[in-house]
C-alpha positions in Angstrom: 94.6 54.6 64.8 96.0 53.7 61.6 94.8 55.4 58.5 92.8 52.0 57.3 91.3 51.4 60.1 90.1 54.8 60.8 88.3 54.8 57.5 87.1 51.1 57.8 85.6 52.5 61.4 83.9 54.8 59.6 82.7 52.9 57.3 81.3 50.0 59.4 79.7 53.3 61.8 77.3 54.6 58.8 76.6 50.9 57.2 75.1 49.2 60.4 74.8 52.5 62.3 72.0 50.9 64.6 72.9 47.5 65.0 72.5 48.2 68.8 69.3 46.5 68.1 69.7 42.5 67.2 68.6 40.7 64.0 66.2 38.4 64.5 66.9 34.4 63.3 64.6 33.8 60.7 62.0 31.4 60.9 61.7 27.9 59.5 59.6 27.9 56.4 56.6 26.9 56.9 55.1 24.1 55.2 52.1 26.8 53.4 55.8 28.4 52.2 56.0 27.4 48.9 54.8 23.5 47.3 57.6 20.5 46.5 60.0 19.9 45.5 58.0 18.0 43.0 59.2 14.1 41.0 57.6 15.9 37.9 56.6 19.5 37.5 55.8 21.1 34.2 55.5 25.0 33.6 53.2 24.7 30.7 52.7 26.9 27.9 55.0 29.6 28.5 57.2 32.2 26.3 60.6 31.1 27.1 63.5 33.5 27.9 66.0 31.2 28.2 68.8 34.0 30.1 71.6 33.6 27.4 70.6 36.5 25.1 68.3 33.6 22.7 65.6 35.0 21.7 62.4 34.4 23.1 60.2 31.4 21.9 57.4 29.5 22.8 55.1 28.0 23.5 57.1 25.6 25.5 56.8 23.2 28.3 59.5 22.9 30.9 59.9 19.7 32.7 61.2 19.5 35.9 62.8 16.8 38.4 63.3 17.5 41.6 65.8 20.4 41.5 66.8 20.2 38.1 65.6 20.8 34.4 65.4 17.6 33.1 63.8 18.7 29.2 62.2 21.2 27.3 60.1 20.7 24.9 58.4 23.0 22.1 54.6 23.1 22.3 53.9 20.1 24.3 55.7 17.7 26.5 54.6 14.0 25.0 51.4 12.7 26.6 53.3 9.7 29.1 55.2 12.9 30.8 52.4 15.0 31.3 50.7 12.2 32.7 53.6 11.7 35.0 53.4 15.1 36.2 52.6 15.6 39.7 51.7 19.2 38.8 51.1 21.0 36.0 51.4 25.0 36.4 49.3 26.7 33.4 51.3 29.4 32.6 50.0 30.6 28.8 50.3 34.0 28.4 53.2 34.1 30.4 56.3 34.4 30.3 59.1 32.3 32.2 62.9 33.6 32.6 65.7 32.4 34.7 65.7 33.4 37.9 67.0 36.6 38.6 70.3 37.1 40.3 71.3 39.9 42.7 75.1 40.3 43.2 74.4 43.3 45.3 72.5 42.3 48.3 72.2 42.9 52.0 70.3 42.6 54.7 68.4 44.9 57.0 69.8 46.2 60.9 67.8 45.9 64.1 65.9 49.4 63.4 65.4 49.5 60.6 64.4 45.9 59.2 65.4 43.7 62.1 63.3 40.7 60.4 65.6 39.0 57.3 63.1 37.2 56.0 61.0 40.5 54.7 63.9 41.5 52.5 64.5 37.7 51.4 60.6 37.3 50.8 60.8 40.0 48.7 63.4 39.3 46.9 61.7 35.8 45.8 58.5 37.8 44.9 60.5 39.8 42.4 61.9 36.4 40.9 65.2 37.2 42.8 66.2 33.3 43.3 69.8 34.5 44.3 71.8 36.6 45.8 75.5 37.4 47.0 75.7 38.8 49.9 78.4 41.8 50.6 77.7 41.5 52.6 74.7 40.5 54.6 75.5 41.1 58.1 78.4 43.4 58.9 80.4 43.0 62.5 81.5 39.9 64.5 79.2 36.9 63.8 78.3 34.7 60.9 74.5 34.8 60.3 75.2 34.7 56.5 76.8 32.0 56.8 74.5 29.9 58.7 71.4 31.7 57.0 73.3 30.4 53.4 73.1 26.8 54.9 69.8 26.9 56.1 68.9 28.5 52.3 70.5 25.9 50.4 68.4 23.1 52.2 65.5 25.1 52.3 65.1 25.2 55.9 64.0 28.6 55.7 61.8 31.0 52.7 64.6 32.9 50.8 66.5 32.8 47.9 70.2 30.8 47.6 72.3 33.1 49.6 76.1 33.6 48.8 78.0 35.4 51.6 80.9 37.5 51.1 82.7 39.2 54.5 84.0 42.9 54.6 88.1 42.6 54.2 88.8 42.5 57.9 85.5 42.0 59.2 84.1 39.4 61.5 87.4 37.7 62.9 87.6 39.4 66.0 91.0 40.1 65.6 92.8 43.8 65.0 92.1 45.4 61.9 94.9 43.3 59.3 97.1 46.1 57.9 100.1 44.0 57.1 100.7 41.6 54.2 101.0 38.9 56.0 98.0 39.4 58.1 96.1 39.9 54.6 97.3 36.7 53.2 96.2 34.9 56.9 92.2 36.9 57.0 91.5 35.8 53.4 92.5 32.2 54.5 90.3 32.2 57.2 87.8 33.9 55.5 87.8 31.2 52.7 88.3 28.3 55.7 85.3 30.1 57.2 82.8 29.3 53.9 82.8 32.6 52.9 82.8 32.6 48.6 84.6 36.4 48.6 85.5 39.6 50.0 84.3 43.1 49.9 86.6 46.2 49.9 85.9 49.6 51.1 89.4 50.9 49.9 91.1 50.8 53.3 93.7 49.0 52.3 97.0 50.3 51.2 98.3 48.9 47.9 100.6 46.6 48.8 98.1 45.2 51.4 95.4 44.6 48.6 97.6 43.3 46.6 98.6 41.3 49.6 94.9 40.0 49.8 94.0 39.4 45.9 97.5 37.1 44.9 96.0 34.9 48.2 92.3 35.0 47.0 93.3 34.0 43.5 95.6 31.0 44.7 92.4 30.3 46.6 89.6 30.4 44.0 87.9 33.0 46.4 85.8 36.4 45.1 86.5 39.6 45.4 84.6 42.7 45.1 85.2 46.7 45.2 83.9 49.7 46.4 86.5 51.6 45.9 85.6 54.9 48.3 86.6 58.0 48.1 89.2 58.3 50.9 91.1 55.8 49.4 90.9 56.4 45.9 94.0 58.7 45.4 96.0 55.3 45.8 93.9 52.9 44.2 91.5 54.3 42.0 89.6 51.3 39.4 92.2 50.7 36.9 94.5 50.4 40.2 92.3 47.6 41.7 92.1 45.7 38.5 95.8 45.9 37.9 95.7 43.9 41.4 93.5 41.4 40.3 90.2 43.2 41.4 87.4 40.9 40.1 84.6 43.3 40.3 83.9 47.1 40.5 80.4 48.3 42.2 78.8 51.2 41.7 81.3 54.4 39.7 83.6 54.7 42.3 86.8 54.7 41.5 86.1 54.8 37.1 86.1 58.5 37.1 88.8 59.2 39.2 90.8 56.8 36.4 89.4 59.5 34.0 90.5 63.0 35.3 91.0 65.4 32.7 93.5 67.4 34.6 96.1 66.3 37.2 96.6 62.9 39.4 93.8 64.0 42.6 90.3 65.3 42.5 89.5 68.3 42.8 86.9 69.1 46.0 85.0 72.3 46.6 85.6 74.7 49.3 84.4 73.4 52.8 83.8 69.9 51.3 83.5 67.1 54.0 83.3 63.6 53.0 81.6 62.6 56.6 78.9 64.8 55.8 77.0 62.8 53.1 74.7 65.9 51.8 78.4 67.4 51.0 79.8 63.9 49.9 76.9 63.0 47.9 75.8 66.6 46.5 79.3 67.3 45.5 80.5 63.8 43.7 77.5 64.1 40.7 80.1 67.4 39.8 82.8 64.4 39.2 81.8 64.3 35.9 82.8 68.0 35.0 86.4 66.7 35.8 86.8 63.7 33.7 87.9 63.1 30.0 84.8 63.3 27.1 83.3 60.0 26.1 84.6 58.8 23.3 87.7 61.2 23.7 90.8 58.7 23.0 91.6 58.6 27.6 88.7 57.3 27.7 88.5 54.2 25.2 91.5 53.3 26.2 90.5 52.9 29.9 86.7 50.9 28.6 89.5 48.5 26.7 91.5 47.9 29.3 88.7 46.9 31.6 86.9 44.6 29.3 90.9 42.9 28.2 91.3 42.4 31.9 88.3 40.5 32.5 86.8 42.6 35.0 83.3 42.1 35.9 81.0 45.8 36.8 77.7 45.9 38.6 76.8 49.5 38.1 74.2 49.7 40.8 72.4 52.5 39.4 69.2 52.1 40.9 70.6 52.9 44.2 71.3 56.7 43.4 68.2 57.2 41.7 66.8 59.3 44.6 69.6 62.0 43.7 67.8 63.0 40.4 64.1 63.0 41.8 64.3 62.6 45.3 60.1 63.5 45.5 59.4 60.1 43.4 61.7 58.1 45.4 59.9 59.1 48.4 56.3 58.5 47.0 56.8 55.2 45.0 53.7 53.2 44.5 55.4 50.3 47.4 56.2 52.3 50.5 52.7 52.4 51.7 51.9 49.4 51.7 55.3 46.8 51.9 57.9 49.7 53.0 58.1 48.8 57.1 57.4 52.2 58.8 61.0 51.9 60.4 62.2 52.0 57.4 60.8 54.5 56.3 62.2 56.3 59.1 65.9 55.6 58.3 64.9 56.7 54.7 63.9 60.1 55.9 66.6 63.0 55.8 69.2 62.2 58.6 72.5 63.4 59.6 73.5 60.2 60.9 71.9 57.5 58.9 74.1 56.4 56.2 72.6 57.3 52.6 69.6 59.6 53.8 72.1 62.4 53.0 68.8 64.8 50.9 69.0 67.5 54.0 68.7 70.3 51.6 68.3 68.6 48.2 68.1 70.9 45.4 67.3 71.5 41.7 70.4 72.4 41.4 71.8 68.9 43.0 69.0 67.1 41.1 70.3 68.4 38.0 74.0 67.4 38.4 72.9 64.1 39.2 71.3 64.1 36.0 74.4 65.2 34.1 76.1 62.4 36.1 74.3 59.9 35.0 74.7 60.3 31.6 78.0 60.0 31.7 77.6 56.8 33.8 75.2 55.5 31.4 77.3 56.1 28.7 80.5 54.5 29.8 78.4 51.4 31.1 77.2 51.2 27.7 80.2 51.2 25.9 81.8 49.1 27.9 79.2 46.5 27.4 79.5 46.8 23.6 83.1 46.2 23.7 82.4 42.8 25.5 82.5 43.8 29.1 80.1 42.3 31.6 78.0 43.3 33.1 75.5 42.2 36.3 72.6 43.5 38.5 73.2 44.7 41.7 70.4 46.3 43.8 72.3 47.3 46.8 68.7 47.8 48.9 67.9 49.2 52.0 69.4 52.8 51.6 68.7 56.3 49.9 64.3 54.2 49.5 65.4 51.5 47.4 62.9 48.6 49.4 64.4 44.9 48.7 62.7 43.2 45.6 61.3 46.5 44.3 65.1 48.1 44.0 66.4 45.6 41.5 63.5 45.9 39.1 64.4 49.6 38.9 68.0 48.5 38.2 67.0 45.9 35.2 64.8 49.7 34.1 68.1 51.7 34.6 70.0 48.8 32.7 68.0 49.4 29.9 67.9 53.1 30.2 71.8 53.3 30.0 71.3 51.9 26.1 71.1 47.5 26.9 69.0 45.8 24.8 65.8 43.9 27.1 67.3 40.6 26.2 70.5 42.1 27.2 69.5 43.4 30.6 67.8 39.7 30.8 71.0 38.3 30.1 72.8 40.3 32.7 70.2 39.4 35.7 70.7 35.8 34.8 73.7 34.0 33.3 76.0 36.6 33.5 75.3 37.1 37.4 75.9 33.8 37.9 79.1 33.2 36.3 80.3 36.4 38.3 79.7 34.0 41.2 81.2 31.2 40.2 83.9 32.3 37.9 86.5 33.0 40.8 86.5 29.1 41.8 86.6 28.0 38.5 83.5 26.6 38.1 80.4 26.4 35.2 77.2 28.1 37.3 74.6 25.7 38.2 72.0 28.3 37.8 71.6 31.4 34.8 69.9 29.8 31.9 67.2 27.5 30.7 68.6 24.5 30.2 68.6 20.8 30.7 70.6 19.8 33.6 70.6 23.4 35.3 68.8 23.7 38.8 65.0 24.6 38.5 65.5 28.5 39.4 62.9 30.2 37.1 60.5 33.3 37.5 57.1 32.9 35.2 55.1 36.1 34.7 52.1 37.7 32.9 52.9 39.3 29.9 55.8 40.0 28.4 58.5 42.2 30.3 60.8 42.3 27.3 58.6 45.3 26.1 57.8 46.3 29.2 60.2 45.7 32.6 57.4 47.5 34.9 55.4 44.2 34.6 58.2 42.6 36.9 57.1 45.0 40.0 55.2 43.4 43.2 52.5 46.2 42.5 52.6 45.6 38.7 51.7 48.0 35.7 49.3 50.4 35.9 47.4 50.6 32.6 44.0 51.7 31.5 41.7 49.6 29.8 40.3 51.1 26.4 37.7 48.6 26.3 35.9 49.6 29.8 37.6 52.6 30.6 38.9 50.9 34.0 42.1 51.9 35.8 43.6 48.2 36.1 47.2 46.8 37.9 48.3 43.7 35.8 51.6 42.1 35.7 53.6 41.5 38.8 55.6 37.7 39.3 53.0 35.0 39.2 55.3 32.7 40.7 58.9 32.5 41.8 60.5 28.6 41.6 63.8 28.5 43.6 65.2 24.4 43.9 62.3 23.2 42.1 59.6 24.8 44.9 57.2 26.6 43.9 56.4 30.1 45.7 53.1 32.2 45.4 54.7 35.6 44.7 51.2 37.4 45.8 51.2 35.3 48.8 54.6 36.3 49.5 53.6 39.9 49.1 50.9 39.0 51.7 53.4 38.1 54.0 55.2 41.0 54.2 52.3 43.5 53.8 51.6 42.1 57.4 54.9 42.2 59.0 54.2 45.7 57.7 50.5 46.1 59.1 51.8 44.0 62.3 54.8 46.6 63.1 52.7 49.7 62.3 49.8 48.7 65.1 52.5 48.6 67.3 52.9 51.5 67.0 
């Protein structure tokens, strides 16, 4: 077996380890799952955050006809328009924003979350109306394409789905390890209906370059998780030079910024296949890179910005590394995390991401320091004009669908982006990343006339407190009564003109959790 095939086999093994249990088919959308689209629907009286970075404004009336935004009125829409509406949503005291876009999605697998609607409903309940799957399902078969088509026609309760395939996966043939085969796989994936491809750094630079060149010709997107076994050949700088559209996580960046030498220095006894070793050590990579604001640091960030590459950091997916007890005891696990998912999250020698088998204070301190470098790098890239998008990579490391996405918004704020910049990353920037490879203007991402009616409506002002977006709400003390209250939580998510009751979606998920508990 060649090295690329060995690396891909290892990646597929850990990412789809329990696939011996089959995923279930997504059920058809029930008649009480969402209402609409309506000939005329009005979202009335809300404060609007439009998505592009413009300041909040309101109150406004947003008039929707079918699945498109028809008009936006300061104050109220004209009486004749309001009288024509089949439904008016009273959104006074609430904030309306474009539907959120998660650019790093996965479904579960047959052991930890066998019904994809579990994740789909949690995404919708948190205002996520579009998800790029990288990929939704690993291995042979194309259920991701089927789900995307059914979601497009609103036959299932799910966000818009934009499926990417892992390079070399799904076509039922040998791994494409020549330049000719790489181009052939890209053409095959494009013809099948995939929107793009994800790389795990299994390829030689020549094969990767051929695939990216073919993708450029075909308007086919690309994103990379530059795994450590291949980073000595292709770090982030090299991948971008070859034409990569996007880089997710932190892999490849710090290997492009090594202070001494061309190769990473690994400690004695290091074993990449032992995830405790792998993830405990990777935070120590911060000790080997140049300092922020150094000449090398600045030059690399400028190079990335000028290249036009998009970064989707996914800070949230590694957040347990800096406080595993907090991650294990999040408010939502008891009611909304499946027992099988909690089993998967627990320390394990086999489950990918369940690496804290002996996680120490020293490991957490190292990760906190690493995050400071990672935050500074991302914030400076953004400050200089680079595009940041929001991806949550759910289903691993205590990151449950939907909740993980809001956690990423909070961490982008912690990294230094202003609240409006975080919302822009979550909306129009994500739409631009998905559609840019096709050379198309995205049909969603901002609240503008003619755009798709994808909206999230939440009580209060999330620009003051992103915790209002969690499905569990925000805990606060009522200073007048002394009572402890839960406030916030998305009230409605509108996708394609269909109004979803977010609390009802959460109740559906809670019933799935209770049913699994009862069956044990």
